[in-house]
C-alpha positions as CSV (number, residue, x, y, z in Angstrom):
1,M,35.5,54.2,21.5
2,K,35.0,57.6,23.0
3,K,34.6,56.4,26.6
4,P,31.4,57.5,28.2
5,L,31.1,59.9,31.0
6,V,32.1,57.7,33.9
7,G,35.8,57.5,32.9
8,A,35.9,61.2,32.0
9,V,34.4,62.2,35.3
10,L,37.0,60.1,37.2
11,A,39.7,61.8,35.2
12,L,38.4,65.2,36.1
13,L,38.3,64.4,39.7
14,L,41.9,63.2,39.6
15,T,43.2,66.1,37.5
16,G,41.0,68.9,38.8
17,A,40.1,69.8,35.2
18,A,37.1,72.1,34.8
19,A,35.7,70.7,31.6
20,A,33.1,67.9,31.2
21,P,33.4,64.1,30.1
22,A,33.0,62.2,26.8
23,M,31.9,58.6,25.8
24,A,30.7,55.6,27.8
25,S,33.4,53.0,28.3
26,A,34.7,50.8,25.5
27,P,34.5,53.1,22.5
28,R,36.5,56.0,23.5
29,D,35.6,59.2,25.2
30,A,38.6,60.6,26.8
31,A,38.8,63.1,29.6
32,P,38.4,66.7,28.5
33,Q,40.6,69.6,28.6
34,A,39.7,72.8,30.6
35,Q,38.9,74.8,27.5
36,A,36.1,77.2,26.7
37,P,33.7,75.7,24.1
38,A,33.4,77.2,20.7
39,V,29.8,78.1,19.9
40,R,28.3,76.7,16.7
41,S,25.0,75.9,15.2
42,A,23.5,72.5,14.5
43,Q,20.4,73.6,12.6
44,G,19.0,71.8,9.6
45,A,19.8,72.2,5.9
46,T,20.9,75.5,4.5
47,S,21.7,76.7,1.0
48,A,24.7,74.8,-0.5
49,A,26.0,78.1,-1.8
50,T,26.4,79.5,1.8
51,P,28.5,77.9,4.5
52,A,26.2,76.6,7.2
53,A,26.2,78.3,10.6
54,V,26.8,75.5,13.1
55,D,25.9,75.9,16.7
56,F,24.3,73.7,19.4
57,A,20.7,74.0,18.3
58,G,19.2,70.5,17.9
59,T,22.0,68.8,19.8
60,V,21.3,66.8,23.0
61,A,23.2,65.7,26.1
62,L,22.8,62.2,27.4
63,S,23.8,60.9,30.8
64,N,27.1,59.6,29.4
65,C,27.4,60.8,25.8
66,S,26.3,63.4,23.2
67,G,23.6,63.1,20.6
68,S,21.3,65.1,18.3
69,L,17.7,65.5,17.3
70,V,17.5,64.2,13.7
71,R,15.2,63.8,10.8
72,M,15.4,61.9,7.6
73,P,15.0,63.9,4.3
74,A,11.5,62.6,4.0
75,S,10.4,62.9,7.7
76,Q,7.2,64.8,8.3
77,P,6.4,67.3,11.1
78,G,3.9,64.9,12.6
79,D,6.4,62.0,12.8
80,P,7.7,60.9,16.2
81,A,11.1,62.6,16.5
82,L,14.4,60.7,16.6
83,V,17.6,61.1,18.6
84,L,20.9,59.9,17.1
85,S,23.8,58.7,19.2
86,N,26.2,55.8,19.4
87,G,25.4,52.1,19.9
88,H,28.0,52.1,22.7
89,C,26.1,54.8,24.5
90,L,22.9,52.7,25.0
91,E,21.7,52.5,28.6
92,T,21.7,48.7,28.2
93,G,25.5,48.6,27.7
94,F,27.6,47.8,24.7
95,P,25.9,45.5,22.1
96,A,28.0,42.5,21.5
97,A,29.6,42.0,18.0
98,G,26.8,40.8,15.8
99,E,24.0,42.1,18.1
100,V,21.2,44.4,16.9
101,V,18.8,46.1,19.2
102,L,15.4,46.8,17.5
103,N,12.3,48.4,18.8
104,Q,13.1,47.9,22.5
105,R,11.3,49.9,25.2
106,S,13.2,52.8,26.7
107,S,12.4,55.8,29.0
108,R,15.7,57.5,28.5
109,S,15.8,61.3,28.8
110,F,17.8,63.9,26.8
111,S,18.6,67.5,27.5
112,L,17.7,69.5,24.4
113,L,20.0,72.5,23.7
114,N,19.5,75.8,21.9
115,G,22.0,77.5,19.7
116,S,24.1,78.9,22.6
117,G,24.2,75.5,24.3
118,A,21.6,76.3,27.0
119,K,19.2,73.5,28.0
120,V,15.6,74.3,26.8
121,A,13.8,71.1,27.5
122,T,14.0,67.5,28.6
123,L,12.9,65.1,25.9
124,R,12.1,61.4,26.6
125,A,12.2,58.3,24.5
126,D,9.7,55.5,24.5
127,R,11.8,53.2,22.3
128,I,15.3,52.3,21.2
129,A,14.3,52.2,17.6
130,Y,17.7,50.8,16.5
131,G,21.1,50.2,18.0
132,T,24.2,48.2,17.0
133,M,28.0,48.2,17.2
134,T,28.3,45.9,14.2
135,D,29.5,47.4,10.9
136,T,28.7,50.8,12.4
137,D,28.2,52.3,15.9
138,V,24.8,53.9,16.0
139,A,21.7,54.2,18.2
140,L,18.4,55.8,17.2
141,Y,15.8,56.6,19.9
142,R,12.2,57.3,19.2
143,L,10.8,60.2,21.3
144,T,7.4,60.7,22.8
145,K,7.0,64.0,21.0
146,T,6.8,64.8,17.3
147,Y,9.0,67.3,15.4
148,A,6.1,69.7,15.2
149,Q,5.5,69.6,19.0
150,I,9.2,70.2,19.7
151,Q,9.4,73.1,17.2
152,S,6.2,74.6,18.6
153,Q,7.0,74.2,22.3
154,Y,10.8,74.9,22.2
155,G,11.6,76.6,18.9
156,I,14.1,73.9,18.0
157,G,14.2,72.1,14.7
158,A,15.9,68.8,14.0
159,L,19.1,68.3,12.0
160,T,18.7,66.5,8.7
161,L,20.7,63.4,7.8
162,D,22.4,63.7,4.4
163,A,21.3,60.9,2.1
164,A,24.6,61.2,0.2
165,R,28.1,59.9,1.2
166,P,30.5,62.7,2.2
167,A,33.6,63.3,0.2
168,Q,37.2,63.4,1.3
169,G,38.1,67.0,2.2
170,T,34.6,67.9,3.3
171,P,34.7,70.6,6.0
172,I,33.0,69.3,9.1
173,T,32.1,70.3,12.7
174,V,31.7,67.8,15.5
175,V,29.2,69.3,18.0
176,S,29.2,67.8,21.5
177,G,26.0,68.5,23.5
178,Y,27.5,66.8,26.5
179,W,30.5,69.1,26.7
180,K,28.9,72.1,24.8
181,R,32.0,72.1,22.7
182,T,32.7,72.0,19.0
183,Y,35.6,70.8,16.8
184,N,36.4,72.0,13.3
185,C,38.3,69.9,10.8
186,S,37.9,68.0,7.5
187,V,37.3,64.5,6.4
188,D,40.8,63.2,6.0
189,G,39.7,59.9,4.4
190,F,37.8,56.7,4.8
191,V,38.8,53.5,6.5
192,Y,37.9,50.2,4.9
193,R,37.7,48.4,8.3
194,L,38.2,50.0,11.7
195,K,38.7,47.4,14.4
196,E,38.4,48.1,18.1
197,G,38.3,45.2,20.6
198,D,35.5,42.8,19.6
199,W,34.0,45.3,17.1
200,T,34.6,46.1,13.5
201,W,33.2,49.1,11.6
202,K,33.0,49.6,7.9
203,D,33.9,52.6,5.8
204,S,34.6,54.8,8.8
205,V,35.3,58.5,8.5
206,R,38.8,59.5,9.6
207,Y,39.2,63.2,10.8
208,T,42.2,65.5,10.2
209,S,44.0,66.0,13.4
210,A,42.2,69.3,14.4
211,C,39.2,67.2,15.6
212,D,40.9,66.1,18.8
213,T,37.6,64.8,20.3
214,I,37.5,63.6,23.9
215,G,35.5,61.4,26.2
216,G,31.8,62.4,26.4
217,T,31.8,63.5,22.7
218,S,30.6,60.0,21.6
219,G,27.4,60.3,19.7
220,S,28.0,63.9,18.6
221,P,26.7,64.7,15.1
222,V,29.3,65.4,12.5
223,I,28.0,68.3,10.4
224,D,29.0,69.2,6.9
225,R,29.7,72.9,7.2
226,T,28.7,73.5,3.6
227,T,25.2,72.0,3.8
228,G,24.4,72.0,7.5
229,K,23.5,68.3,7.3
230,V,24.6,65.4,9.4
231,V,27.1,63.1,7.6
232,A,28.4,61.0,10.4
233,V,28.3,60.3,14.2
234,N,31.4,60.7,16.2
235,N,32.5,57.5,18.0
236,T,36.2,56.7,18.7
237,G,39.9,57.5,18.5
238,N,43.2,55.9,19.2
239,E,44.4,57.1,22.6
240,D,47.6,55.2,23.5
241,G,49.0,54.0,20.1
242,R,48.1,50.4,20.8
243,S,46.7,48.3,18.0
244,C,43.1,47.2,17.7
245,T,42.3,47.3,21.5
246,V,39.5,49.1,23.3
247,N,40.0,52.8,22.9
248,N,42.8,52.1,20.4
249,P,41.2,51.3,17.1
250,C,43.3,50.3,14.2
251,E,42.8,50.7,10.5
252,V,42.7,47.6,8.3
253,D,42.8,47.9,4.5
254,E,41.5,45.6,1.8
255,N,44.7,43.6,1.9
256,G,44.6,43.1,5.7
257,T,47.4,45.7,6.3
258,V,47.0,47.2,9.8
259,T,47.8,50.9,10.5
260,V,47.7,52.6,13.9
261,R,47.3,56.4,14.1
262,Q,47.7,57.5,17.7
263,G,45.7,60.7,18.5
264,I,43.5,60.4,15.4
265,N,39.7,60.2,15.8
266,Y,36.9,58.7,13.8
267,A,33.2,58.7,13.1
268,Q,30.6,56.4,11.4
269,Q,28.8,57.5,8.3
270,T,25.1,58.1,8.6
271,Y,23.8,58.2,5.0
272,T,23.3,54.4,5.3
273,I,20.6,55.0,7.9
274,V,18.3,57.0,5.5
275,P,17.1,54.1,3.3
276,C,16.2,52.1,6.5
277,V,13.7,54.6,7.8
278,G,10.2,54.4,6.3
279,P,7.0,56.5,6.6
280,G,6.3,57.6,10.1
281,N,10.0,57.3,11.0
282,V,9.6,53.5,11.3
283,I,12.8,51.5,11.1
284,D,12.4,49.0,8.3
285,L,15.5,47.0,7.7
286,H,13.9,45.3,4.6
287,R,13.4,48.5,2.6
288,A,15.2,48.8,-0.7
289,G,18.8,50.0,-0.2
290,C,18.9,49.3,3.5
291,T,22.3,47.7,4.4
292,L,22.2,48.2,8.2
293,P,22.8,44.9,10.1
294,K,19.7,43.0,10.9
295,P,18.9,41.0,14.1
């Protein structure tokens, strides 16, 4: 997994690097390189005919990871807003294999960014609406403010989750609110099973090599540059060339064949979240089409 901030900060202290950190601890977030961040926009949907302008608007920084203010296609302005990140970024620690966190109290805070990456507000959660590292690596926080309140007070709109599965070759941008840095690449393909330590994820997105994400980028939205919609959430990469260990995920195909791709990074698709969110942004794991793991 993209290790959270703690490991990245330590690496910075040891190396004197000037950049910031990535993920929490198990799922990988490597130490960053001292590189100036590219500026992109993370706004909502745009015309499919025009490439989306991708910047930092709507992204958030957590204490140890990245994330984004998100809405479902049917979310309403008066709904409580949601923040998307990784399950391994939860303040309660990594969920065990098979564990699902549902509707648990939280008071976590998030730094909301504008298009240039400047902090414009501190948002606060009242619930972990959903979190797991089983089949996927995702966390959804419910905020104390609605989309309308955030738009009115700070001029920032939420990013929309795409209800459709991305295609191989889709041009994407990974936007890290923690590092205020972006990565441009394409969807290289999909992994039947991605195994890392005790956790196994299904149908993961594999990036082309240009998305060389680092620690602290865990939880970053992966944005389709054609539509401007979120298609995945960044979560891990193979750092050392080891097989199926923490921070060194391996690919397992339908026949059980294991492939290791050192230096290649991955994300978890988010279209599967959409059917599981009902009116009022309530997580309902029994809705038609919802395949997210249940408690």
